[in-house]
N, C-alpha and C positions, 0 to 999 in steps of 0.2 A: 691824905692824911691833913688833917684840921690843925690850926694852931692856932692858939690866942697869943694876942700881945702881952698879957699877964704871964706867959709861961716866961719870957724873959726872965723875968722878977723870980719865979720859982726855982728855975732851973742853972745851973752854972754851964757855959759853953762849953761844949765838948763833952758834955753828960748825956749817956744813952737812955733810951725813952724805949718802950715795947711798943710793938706796932703789929699785931697782928704775928704776933710768933716771933716776930725776925726784931733785932736791933738797928736804929740808926742814929748816926752821929750827926746832933744840931749843930749848926754854926751862924753866925748870925746873916752871912750872904744866903743861906739855903733857905732860913727862916724868912728874910726879905722875898726872895722870889717867890717861897709857895705863896705868902699871902700877897703878892702882888696879882701872881695869877688866878688865885682865887676871886679877887677882887673884878678881875676883867673875864672872869669865866673860862679861861685857857685850862688844856689839859696836858700842856707839854711845855718844859722849859724853853726861855726866850734863845734864840740862836745867838752863837758868840761867834766872835772873829777868828778865822784860822789868819796861819801866817804860811804865806805863800813866795818860794824863792825861784826867780827867774834868771837867766844867764842872757845878755848882750853876747853872742859868738859872734866875735869880727875877723873878718879875712878881707884885707884891703879897706876897700868904703861900702864894703858888703856886711848884712845882717842875717842869721840863718833865722828862716822863719817856717812856723808848721801852720796850716790850716786847721782849728781845732774840730773836733767831734766831739762833742758834750753838750751835757744839760746847762753848761754856764758857756756863753758865748759862741756858741755850736755856727760852725762855717765861718768865724772870724780868725783872723793870722796874728799867732801870737810866738812870743819866744819860748823856747826849752824851759822845762822847769816842773815844779810843783811843792807839795806839801812839804813842811819843815818837819821832822820826826824829831820826837823826845830826846832831847840830848845832843843833838847833833849842830855842829856848826854852821853858820851859811856856808861856807866854802864847801864842807861837807856833803850837803844837801844838794848844791848846786852839781858838784861832781858826780853824786850818783844819779841825779834827775838827767842830767846830759846823757849819763851813759846808758842808762834804763831806755830811753826815748830815742836816742839817736846812735847809739853805740861809739859814739866820739870821745876820748880820753882826754880830759883836761890837763893843761899844765898850770900855770899861773892862775887863779880865780881873784879876783877883788871886788871888793864893795866900790858898788856906785851912789845908789841912793835908795830911797824907800817911799812908797806913795799909800796913800789910805784911801779904798774902795768901797763902798754900798754899790751893788749893784744888782738890777731887776733879774730875778730868774724866769720869773712870769708876772702876771699882772698881778699877784697877791702875794709873792714871796720874793725876799731880797736875801741876799748872801753879802756877809761883810769881810773882804780880804786886806790884810795889811800884807801889801809886795814887795818884797825886798828884790832890788835889782843888782844884778854881779856882773862882771864885766870879764871875757876870757878871750884872748886874741889869738887867732891861729895863722899860724905863717901861712902868705900871700900862696908861695910855693907847693903847699902841703896837698898830699892826692887822696888824703883821708876824705871818704865819703859821707854823709849823714843818712843814715838807714833809717828806713820808717818801723822802729822795734814793737810800736804800742800802735797798732791798726786801730783799736776800737776807740782808740783817743785823737788819733790824727790822721789828717787823710793823705800827709806826706810833708817832707822838709826840702825847704830850696832857699839859694842865698839870693837876697834883695838888696839893689844900689839902696843906700840911704836916702837918696834925694827922690826915689821911685819906689815908695812904700806899696804895697798892694793893699786893696779896701777892700772890705772893711776890718778895721786893726781891734784885736781884744779890749776892753775897755783899760785896763790900768796903762798897757802900752800906749793906747791911743791919748789917754793924757797925760802922758808924759812928752807923746812927740809935741803934741798942741801946746804945751808951756816951754814949747822950742827947746827940747833936753837933746843933749849930743852925746852918745855913748863913746865917741871916738876920742881915743888919747889926742892931747895936743902936742 
């Protein structure tokens, strides 16, 4: 669909136009994206940032990590977590993702920090994530075991001492660790 900048003057925002028998709602942002794509010879919209929620599952001085089996960060060690779904709170997302991935049921979950990462998927493609870091503390005497419930996304879960973390770490976690971040309560 081709737009001309004068269409802005001729049409009201939110008006409908006919395009091959279907209706399209025009907004300033969609027209701007379309014009930018045409100028650059692109055929798909630009990527948008995604929101991830990850959980520092703490037990004593250890943290639960899993080795990723994914197109993003394959083979790196990461915290349990995933994408924030529409309408979910950070706490709800954290509890859902941990249960889906490990079978563990979270008690109290609290917000810790947030980080903004643009990561390379491959030589040509990047992805942009805003990662919300949450914390849940398990009783040191807990007999609950983290199960690997998503074998297609993770090689398995294990507890690692904070001062002896495995490598390589998934980029958002790596960046937090390099900044001297400490997830343990004071």
